[in-house]
C-alpha positions as a printed NumPy array, in Angstrom:
array([[ -0.018,   0.104,   0.01 ],
       [  1.494,   3.53 ,  -0.78 ],
       [  2.019,   5.661,   1.981],
       [  0.423,   9.3  ,   1.422],
       [  2.317,  11.987,   3.451],
       [  0.884,  15.297,   3.635],
       [  4.051,  17.457,   3.287],
       [  4.289,  20.957,   1.483],
       [  7.233,  23.237,   1.075],
       [  7.983,  25.715,   3.626],
       [  8.22 ,  28.535,   1.435],
       [  4.934,  27.858,  -0.584],
       [  3.506,  31.26 ,  -0.504],
       [  4.205,  35.147,   0.533],
       [  1.463,  34.932,   3.266],
       [  3.252,  32.475,   5.193],
       [  6.287,  34.343,   5.024],
       [  4.648,  36.929,   7.036],
       [  2.59 ,  34.376,   9.142],
       [  5.409,  31.862,  10.262],
       [  8.491,  33.515,   8.866],
       [ 10.615,  31.694,   6.004],
       [ 11.549,  28.023,   7.38 ],
       [ 13.065,  25.466,   4.918],
       [ 11.601,  21.901,   5.175],
       [  8.184,  20.183,   4.907],
       [  5.388,  21.559,   6.89 ],
       [  3.436,  18.892,   8.727],
       [ -0.014,  18.612,   8.048],
       [ -0.877,  15.185,   9.341],
       [ -0.805,  11.242,   8.331],
       [ -3.749,   9.686,   6.89 ],
       [ -4.905,   6.868,   9.223],
       [ -6.907,   3.444,   8.023],
       [ -9.794,   2.897,  10.376],
       [-12.952,   0.899,   9.847],
       [-16.36 ,   2.389,   9.024],
       [-18.024,   0.535,  11.685],
       [-17.533,  -2.495,  14.118],
       [-18.088,  -6.129,  13.066],
       [-20.723,  -6.612,  15.497],
       [-22.544,  -3.396,  15.075],
       [-25.602,  -5.274,  14.46 ],
       [-25.637,  -7.071,  17.803],
       [-28.362,  -5.409,  20.21 ],
       [-25.807,  -5.244,  22.962],
       [-23.28 ,  -3.136,  21.183],
       [-24.577,   0.462,  21.214],
       [-22.733,   2.821,  18.83 ],
       [-24.186,   6.013,  20.467],
       [-21.549,   8.797,  21.527],
       [-20.562,   8.28 ,  25.247],
       [-18.237,   9.479,  27.588],
       [-15.809,   7.044,  28.917],
       [-13.988,   9.061,  31.535],
       [-15.453,   7.324,  34.244],
       [-15.889,   3.867,  32.62 ],
       [-15.256,   1.987,  35.639],
       [-18.546,   3.349,  37.635],
       [-20.331,   0.784,  34.976],
       [-19.56 ,  -1.915,  37.841],
       [-21.21 ,  -0.044,  40.594],
       [-18.67 ,  -1.043,  42.978],
       [-17.528,   1.537,  45.719],
       [-14.404,  -0.434,  46.63 ],
       [-12.979,  -0.474,  42.905],
       [-13.794,   3.311,  42.718],
       [-11.631,   3.934,  45.949],
       [ -8.891,   1.733,  44.249],
       [ -8.756,   3.64 ,  41.037],
       [ -8.718,   6.923,  42.546],
       [ -5.84 ,   5.752,  45.047],
       [ -3.888,   4.358,  41.939],
       [ -4.457,   7.722,  40.2  ],
       [ -2.653,   9.64 ,  43.145],
       [ -0.131,   7.035,  44.322],
       [  1.008,   4.93 ,  41.304],
       [  4.652,   5.47 ,  40.788],
       [  5.026,   4.694,  37.13 ],
       [  2.328,   7.424,  36.37 ],
       [  4.125,   9.804,  38.588],
       [  7.191,   9.213,  36.38 ],
       [  5.032,  10.109,  33.12 ],
       [  4.081,  13.29 ,  34.88 ],
       [  7.578,  14.393,  35.287],
       [  8.477,  13.223,  31.642],
       [  5.896,  16.176,  30.927],
       [  8.003,  18.636,  32.903],
       [ 10.982,  17.438,  31.324],
       [  9.72 ,  18.052,  27.82 ],
       [  8.241,  21.438,  28.795],
       [ 11.897,  22.572,  29.994],
       [ 13.076,  21.284,  26.791],
       [ 10.783,  23.308,  24.908],
       [ 11.831,  26.313,  26.867],
       [ 15.319,  25.256,  25.975],
       [ 14.769,  25.212,  22.35 ],
       [ 12.691,  28.565,  22.492],
       [ 15.676,  30.133,  24.115],
       [ 17.643,  29.522,  21.244],
       [ 15.671,  32.232,  19.58 ],
       [ 17.851,  34.914,  21.565],
       [ 21.601,  35.362,  21.651],
       [ 22.777,  32.022,  22.039],
       [ 26.424,  32.923,  23.886],
       [ 26.406,  35.612,  26.162],
       [ 29.212,  35.774,  28.942],
       [ 30.851,  38.025,  31.128],
       [ 34.622,  37.935,  31.178],
       [ 37.275,  39.561,  33.762],
       [ 40.717,  38.827,  34.506],
       [ 44.188,  40.402,  35.323],
       [ 47.59 ,  39.609,  33.502],
       [ 51.14 ,  40.637,  34.086],
       [ 52.682,  41.134,  30.38 ],
       [ 56.352,  41.608,  29.411],
       [ 57.526,  41.713,  25.77 ],
       [ 60.688,  39.758,  24.671],
       [ 64.014,  41.607,  24.088],
       [ 64.571,  39.507,  21.129],
       [ 61.319,  39.927,  19.685],
       [ 61.291,  43.691,  20.014],
       [ 64.629,  44.776,  20.365],
       [ 65.233,  48.156,  22.385],
       [ 64.218,  51.232,  20.07 ],
       [ 61.832,  49.15 ,  17.879],
       [ 59.469,  49.236,  20.875],
       [ 59.948,  52.165,  23.096],
       [ 58.388,  52.609,  26.323],
       [ 57.789,  50.139,  29.205],
       [ 58.082,  46.404,  28.307],
       [ 56.466,  45.26 ,  31.443],
       [ 52.958,  46.152,  32.202],
       [ 49.679,  44.872,  34.135],
       [ 46.394,  44.483,  32.065],
       [ 43.162,  44.578,  33.873],
       [ 40.104,  43.653,  31.847],
       [ 36.438,  43.247,  32.502],
       [ 33.872,  43.041,  29.567],
       [ 30.863,  41.269,  28.007],
       [ 30.678,  38.913,  24.971],
       [ 27.815,  38.076,  22.811],
       [ 27.241,  35.967,  19.736],
       [ 23.614,  35.493,  18.056],
       [ 22.964,  33.096,  14.965],
       [ 20.067,  34.514,  13.175],
       [ 17.298,  32.138,  12.387],
       [ 17.191,  32.842,   8.509],
       [ 16.282,  29.407,   7.44 ],
       [ 13.938,  28.402,  10.509],
       [ 16.142,  25.844,  12.058],
       [ 15.353,  27.135,  15.512],
       [ 11.947,  27.505,  14.9  ],
       [ 11.744,  23.847,  13.567],
       [ 13.475,  22.862,  16.649],
       [ 10.55 ,  24.618,  18.556],
       [  7.904,  23.012,  16.529],
       [  9.615,  19.325,  17.325],
       [  9.725,  20.289,  20.923],
       [  6.102,  21.365,  21.024],
       [  5.058,  18.125,  19.423],
       [  7.447,  16.109,  21.865],
       [  5.603,  17.835,  24.739],
       [  2.301,  16.772,  23.215],
       [  3.779,  13.073,  22.816],
       [  4.63 ,  13.135,  26.605],
       [  1.333,  14.249,  27.726],
       [ -0.271,  11.594,  25.585],
       [  2.088,   9.091,  26.995],
       [  0.808,  10.164,  30.528],
       [ -2.754,   9.771,  29.469],
       [ -1.792,   6.279,  28.036],
       [  0.037,   5.219,  31.248],
       [ -3.144,   6.192,  32.984],
       [ -5.498,   4.308,  30.828],
       [ -3.62 ,   1.037,  30.986],
       [ -3.14 ,   1.766,  34.833],
       [ -6.866,   1.935,  35.412],
       [ -7.318,  -1.265,  33.751],
       [ -4.6  ,  -3.181,  35.281],
       [ -6.552,  -2.254,  38.793],
       [ -9.974,  -3.083,  37.628],
       [ -8.874,  -6.384,  35.796],
       [ -6.819,  -7.292,  39.29 ],
       [ -9.765,  -6.331,  41.411],
       [-12.137,  -8.526,  39.526],
       [ -9.643, -11.466,  39.124],
       [ -9.485, -11.063,  43.13 ],
       [-13.162, -11.264,  43.548],
       [-13.455, -14.288,  40.844],
       [-10.864, -16.098,  42.981],
       [-12.925, -15.46 ,  46.155],
       [-16.21 , -17.055,  44.264],
       [-13.923, -20.18 ,  43.151],
       [-12.715, -20.319,  46.806],
       [-16.376, -20.127,  48.093],
       [-17.266, -22.835,  45.827],
       [-14.449, -25.211,  46.723],
       [-15.067, -24.777,  50.431],
       [-18.966, -25.585,  49.516],
       [-17.618, -28.663,  47.944],
       [-15.554, -29.678,  50.676],
       [-18.517, -29.352,  53.143],
       [-20.721, -31.511,  50.676],
       [-17.959, -34.23 ,  50.439],
       [-17.377, -34.353,  53.814],
       [-20.815, -35.053,  54.495],
       [-20.777, -37.76 ,  51.678],
       [-17.605, -39.276,  53.338],
       [-19.493, -39.523,  56.934],
       [-22.511, -41.213,  55.116],
       [-20.316, -43.745,  53.385],
       [-17.96 , -44.411,  56.522],
       [-21.532, -45.267,  58.309],
       [-22.439, -47.334,  55.702],
       [-19.253, -49.072,  55.351],
       [-19.363, -49.564,  59.394],
       [-22.709, -51.216,  58.618],
       [-21.373, -53.505,  56.262],
       [-23.424, -52.344,  53.573],
       [-20.67 , -51.006,  51.348],
       [-17.024, -52.063,  50.877],
       [-13.884, -50.154,  51.535],
       [-13.377, -49.039,  47.985],
       [-16.256, -46.129,  48.359],
       [-14.837, -44.808,  51.589],
       [-11.254, -44.579,  49.661],
       [-12.648, -43.078,  46.562],
       [-14.661, -40.482,  48.754],
       [-11.465, -39.66 ,  50.803],
       [ -9.375, -39.312,  47.764],
       [-11.856, -37.078,  46.421],
       [-12.136, -34.915,  49.401],
       [ -8.43 , -34.596,  49.493],
       [ -8.411, -33.247,  45.875],
       [-11.268, -30.668,  46.226],
       [ -9.195, -29.482,  49.564],
       [ -6.222, -29.109,  47.379],
       [ -7.87 , -26.116,  45.414],
       [ -8.009, -24.032,  48.534],
       [ -4.308, -23.593,  49.132],
       [ -3.893, -22.454,  45.469],
       [ -6.874, -19.884,  45.679],
       [ -5.379, -18.506,  48.782],
       [ -2.007, -17.954,  46.901],
       [ -3.796, -16.635,  44.125],
       [ -5.751, -14.059,  46.349],
       [ -2.805, -13.101,  48.248],
       [ -0.567, -12.669,  45.007],
       [ -3.455, -10.521,  43.229],
       [ -3.571,  -8.214,  46.507],
       [  0.126,  -7.842,  46.455],
       [ -0.235,  -6.637,  42.775],
       [ -2.908,  -4.284,  43.894],
       [ -0.569,  -2.905,  46.638],
       [  2.054,  -2.207,  43.852],
       [ -0.508,  -0.422,  41.465],
       [ -1.292,   1.75 ,  44.518],
       [  2.487,   2.669,  45.387],
       [  1.97 ,   0.667,  48.852],
       [  4.003,  -2.261,  50.253],
       [  2.53 ,  -5.837,  49.975],
       [ -0.145,  -6.238,  52.729],
       [ -1.403,  -2.653,  52.897],
       [ -4.704,  -3.55 ,  51.171],
       [ -5.792,  -6.326,  53.738],
       [ -8.063,  -4.592,  55.841],
       [ -9.796,  -2.484,  52.997],
       [-10.072,  -5.931,  51.056],
       [-10.682,  -8.28 ,  53.921],
       [-14.494,  -8.692,  53.089],
       [-15.37 , -10.983,  50.455],
       [-17.552,  -9.359,  47.654],
       [-19.352, -10.777,  44.597],
       [-17.939, -10.276,  41.14 ],
       [-18.922,  -7.02 ,  39.84 ],
       [-21.102,  -7.715,  37.004],
       [-22.033,  -4.987,  34.718],
       [-24.965,  -4.488,  32.107],
       [-24.872,  -6.79 ,  29.307],
       [-24.876,  -3.896,  26.834],
       [-21.944,  -1.603,  26.169],
       [-21.915,   1.771,  24.47 ],
       [-18.516,   1.857,  22.181],
       [-19.197,   4.671,  19.721],
       [-17.847,   4.584,  16.491],
       [-14.248,   3.327,  14.987],
       [-13.564,   6.707,  13.928],
       [-13.73 ,   7.793,  17.491],
       [-10.388,   5.792,  18.374],
       [ -8.338,   8.771,  16.336],
       [ -9.527,  11.102,  19.143],
       [ -9.928,   8.89 ,  21.993],
       [ -6.806,   6.516,  22.503],
       [ -3.781,   8.373,  23.729],
       [ -1.269,   5.97 ,  22.108],
       [ -2.574,   6.826,  18.439],
       [ -2.196,  10.536,  19.799],
       [  1.035,   9.948,  20.959],
       [  2.269,   8.144,  17.54 ],
       [  0.909,  11.083,  15.421],
       [  2.543,  13.675,  17.836],
       [  6.134,  11.561,  17.444],
       [  5.461,  11.751,  13.516],
       [  5.034,  15.427,  13.676],
       [  7.899,  16.023,  15.845],
       [ 10.11 ,  14.062,  13.182],
       [  8.862,  16.041,  10.482],
       [ 10.204,  19.108,  12.121],
       [ 14.019,  17.242,  12.258],
       [ 13.741,  17.338,   8.208],
       [ 13.548,  21.174,   8.347],
       [ 16.423,  21.461,  10.962],
       [ 18.666,  19.038,   8.761],
       [ 17.904,  21.038,   5.56 ],
       [ 18.767,  24.184,   7.294],
       [ 22.409,  23.124,   7.049],
       [ 22.282,  23.52 ,   3.631],
       [ 22.697,  27.417,   3.701],
       [ 24.585,  29.599,   5.035],
       [ 24.764,  30.741,   8.606],
       [ 24.728,  34.308,   9.837],
       [ 25.677,  35.366,  13.237],
       [ 26.553,  38.6  ,  14.954],
       [ 29.261,  38.568,  17.345],
       [ 30.293,  41.365,  19.633],
       [ 32.336,  42.486,  22.77 ],
       [ 32.111,  45.264,  24.841],
       [ 34.882,  45.903,  27.563],
       [ 36.695,  47.957,  29.906],
       [ 40.628,  47.279,  29.774],
       [ 43.256,  49.617,  31.772],
       [ 46.938,  49.012,  32.88 ],
       [ 45.849,  50.605,  36.303],
       [ 43.259,  48.982,  38.425],
       [ 42.025,  52.389,  39.375],
       [ 41.672,  53.49 ,  35.503],
       [ 39.499,  50.324,  34.743],
       [ 36.025,  51.795,  35.025],
       [ 36.667,  55.006,  33.54 ],
       [ 35.157,  56.069,  30.119],
       [ 38.527,  56.337,  28.421],
       [ 39.026,  52.447,  29.321],
       [ 35.998,  51.085,  27.291],
       [ 36.337,  49.487,  24.113],
       [ 34.511,  46.737,  22.049],
       [ 34.012,  45.126,  18.748],
       [ 30.795,  44.136,  16.636],
       [ 30.431,  42.565,  13.382],
       [ 28.779,  39.689,  11.417],
       [ 30.139,  36.318,  10.989],
       [ 29.462,  33.54 ,   8.12 ],
       [ 29.519,  30.002,   8.364],
       [ 28.62 ,  27.8  ,   5.397],
       [ 29.26 ,  24.038,   5.198],
       [ 29.717,  23.902,   1.6  ],
       [ 32.299,  20.949,   1.46 ],
       [ 29.877,  18.821,   3.762],
       [ 27.193,  19.002,   1.165],
       [ 27.295,  15.151,   0.904],
       [ 26.78 ,  14.419,   4.685],
       [ 24.04 ,  17.025,   4.894],
       [ 22.149,  15.478,   2.317],
       [ 22.428,  12.12 ,   3.94 ],
       [ 21.292,  13.783,   7.15 ],
       [ 18.376,  15.242,   5.441],
       [ 17.718,  11.679,   4.124],
       [ 18.073,  10.167,   7.598],
       [ 15.467,  12.257,   9.07 ],
       [ 12.781,  11.891,   6.207],
       [ 13.212,   8.051,   6.264],
       [ 12.67 ,   8.239,  10.258],
       [  9.778,  10.239,   9.424],
       [  8.422,   7.649,   6.943],
       [  8.85 ,   5.305,   9.783],
       [  6.929,   7.352,  12.212],
       [  4.432,   7.884,   9.732],
       [  3.833,   4.159,   9.231],
       [  3.975,   3.478,  13.156],
       [  1.276,   5.823,  13.357],
       [ -0.968,   3.965,  11.045],
       [  0.112,   0.665,  12.415],
       [ -0.895,   1.63 ,  15.822],
       [ -4.464,   2.774,  14.428],
       [ -4.827,  -0.814,  12.977],
       [ -3.62 ,  -2.514,  16.343],
       [ -6.149,  -0.166,  18.218],
       [ -8.997,  -1.285,  16.116],
       [ -8.094,  -4.932,  16.493],
       [ -7.682,  -4.611,  20.187],
       [-10.993,  -3.037,  20.334],
       [-12.532,  -5.868,  17.913],
       [-11.226,  -8.482,  19.927],
       [-12.237,  -7.026,  23.006],
       [-15.629,  -6.487,  22.109],
       [-16.068, -10.237,  20.67 ],
       [-14.876, -11.598,  23.831],
       [-17.085,  -9.799,  25.793],
       [-20.382, -10.749,  24.07 ],
       [-19.047, -14.485,  23.59 ],
       [-18.044, -14.92 ,  27.13 ],
       [-21.635, -13.631,  28.045],
       [-23.022, -16.738,  26.261],
       [-20.593, -19.118,  27.671],
       [-21.524, -17.955,  31.259],
       [-25.086, -18.991,  30.453],
       [-24.139, -22.405,  29.319],
       [-21.756, -22.623,  32.251],
       [-24.577, -21.614,  34.869],
       [-27.122, -24.352,  33.12 ],
       [-24.45 , -26.707,  33.087],
       [-23.576, -26.075,  37.069],
       [-27.586, -26.069,  37.852],
       [-27.442, -29.576,  36.254],
       [-24.628, -31.09 ,  38.125],
       [-25.672, -29.807,  41.292],
       [-28.971, -31.211,  40.651],
       [-27.247, -34.556,  39.382],
       [-25.568, -34.985,  42.404],
       [-28.411, -34.413,  44.706],
       [-30.344, -37.327,  42.928],
       [-27.25 , -39.313,  42.531],
       [-26.49 , -39.18 ,  46.352],
       [-30.033, -39.912,  47.096],
       [-30.209, -43.097,  45.016],
       [-26.716, -44.191,  46.513],
       [-28.232, -44.3  ,  49.817],
       [-31.016, -46.285,  48.677],
       [-28.432, -48.591,  47.084],
       [-29.919, -47.977,  43.554],
       [-26.616, -46.844,  42.136],
       [-23.144, -47.366,  43.097],
       [-21.046, -44.676,  44.444],
       [-18.951, -44.128,  41.023],
       [-21.986, -42.144,  39.795],
       [-22.007, -39.987,  43.112],
       [-18.317, -39.47 ,  42.412],
       [-18.372, -38.661,  38.853],
       [-21.281, -35.974,  39.823],
       [-18.78 , -34.402,  42.616],
       [-16.099, -33.991,  40.145],
       [-18.383, -32.633,  37.812],
       [-19.531, -30.089,  40.321],
       [-16.233, -29.1  ,  41.322],
       [-15.212, -28.432,  37.523],
       [-18.402, -26.81 ,  36.574],
       [-18.612, -24.16 ,  39.404],
       [-14.868, -23.316,  39.153],
       [-15.47 , -23.045,  35.64 ],
       [-18.243, -20.262,  36.215],
       [-16.648, -18.415,  38.697],
       [-13.672, -17.81 ,  36.094],
       [-16.209, -17.11 ,  33.417],
       [-18.18 , -14.655,  35.155],
       [-14.996, -12.935,  36.185],
       [-13.955, -12.986,  32.566],
       [-16.909, -11.232,  31.253],
       [-16.023,  -8.441,  33.606],
       [-12.544,  -8.561,  32.72 ],
       [-13.274,  -8.342,  29.088],
       [-15.545,  -5.412,  29.59 ],
       [-12.758,  -3.811,  30.994],
       [-10.466,  -4.662,  28.052],
       [-13.259,  -3.055,  25.642],
       [-13.051,   0.248,  27.593],
       [ -9.324,  -0.049,  27.705],
       [ -9.205,  -0.547,  23.8  ],
       [-11.622,   2.251,  23.336],
       [ -8.984,   4.705,  25.31 ],
       [-11.714,   5.192,  27.831],
       [-10.152,   6.819,  31.267],
       [ -7.547,   9.487,  30.546],
       [-10.073,  11.967,  31.085],
       [ -9.995,  11.602,  35.014],
       [ -6.796,  14.024,  34.881],
       [ -8.77 ,  16.764,  33.842],
       [-10.779,  18.992,  35.935],
       [-14.063,  17.248,  36.703],
       [-17.236,  18.309,  38.067],
       [-16.994,  17.929,  41.812],
       [-20.373,  16.568,  41.739],
       [-19.496,  13.953,  39.559],
       [-19.754,  10.055,  40.224],
       [-15.986,   9.585,  39.666],
       [-14.48 ,  13.188,  40.935],
       [-10.879,  13.592,  41.779],
       [ -8.659,  16.356,  42.965],
       [ -8.381,  18.873,  40.241],
       [ -4.197,  18.502,  39.775],
       [ -3.421,  17.524,  36.297],
       [  0.046,  15.55 ,  36.96 ],
       [  0.453,  14.152,  40.488],
       [  3.551,  15.049,  42.015],
       [  6.034,  12.629,  43.96 ],
       [  6.287,  13.058,  47.596],
       [  9.631,  14.531,  48.437],
       [ 12.426,  12.295,  49.196],
       [ 15.217,  12.608,  51.857],
       [ 17.616,  13.438,  48.752],
       [ 15.23 ,  16.281,  47.581],
       [ 15.439,  17.773,  51.332],
       [ 19.184,  17.714,  51.457],
       [ 19.242,  19.219,  47.986],
       [ 16.996,  21.883,  49.362],
       [ 18.914,  22.747,  52.536],
       [ 21.774,  23.327,  50.396]])
């Protein structure tokens, strides 16, 4: 597929000269992106394409604990703070680039020298006067390269685009953080439901073992039934330590996302809660909105814009560079005369630099930057395609897992009923214990699968909102009465460290 890059010459019109100033190199005006017209499952009644606000998508689960975890992660997550500090870094870099529009070199010089002329260099009579003297000097130097070809202004354009990219990177980290918190929380609740099913099955199998033991003591059944029942009970009991381990590890992962030491959330998460199950319907908008909502897409586009500016910076090296240099200084033999008006002197004048002999290297440098721009443009297009795929995958997973839950719920009801009937028939001596044992095994497997599937439905919905780029609006000023209201600070700042405190003391 041919790649269309929208670039126009920087000197295309006189009006641009007056509006932006003369700048060599291309003017970036965006890169086309392939995006589907509609979702594959747009005809499904559970998929709504109406416009929607995903700023607080996690509130669809109606779980106050999840709301608190998301807000805490926003305030305390350390990788998110690092992303915020990168914005400050890019902002400072932009300030450095803008400062290059002004005199690039300036400095104050002061000094003292003791001078003596060589007798062999200047024979007596050829240089009358004192051959030894002092020299006191204080002055100011300046050099200013004029931005005739727009190299500095291109640098500012690139710095602006890089600053935008870092803001989008912050939003992308925030979106992924919210999704990780919600997915981990849902997984924890799913493990708790598996845990509850396992304990219930242990109780049922313990009761069965007691009944079988009594029948064995009465000589009604053989030892095989007792051993099989004991073995099945032990297998079911072995599930509980594994679930306890998973529960603890998920909590530790949540603590890391919260920026807390492991164990800090045990009190808050000690109460068992059901899996948060949202509505069966989901509002997804249209695919074209991904270009506006997804921070990673916007970041890729800004990276392409920054690279476009670097082409102009490289091209400016083809042309002569004009600089104005100057010095003003007070200079005297006696220190007491240093600041007198007759001691003042200086020089000012233009300077020209033109890398004529380096044209081959400059041209190749331009080709390098242009090739990098083409790479950035393709990366942007690929990011759009990947985002479209991610959203489609999440949508179909959400829809199909709902169907799977319905089947598993029916299977769980049937197997529990079969277990009840089988146990009653076994007590009556109608069937052997193998039928009961098969039902017990099936009950454990089906209920465990059902809990996992219920959790997967909610997790898949989280993936849908993540793929749609929801949640980054949390950093913006939110109505204090909104359901997901958070403090209005845009970039969470890290807490002062001992190193910072010592530096401030200095």
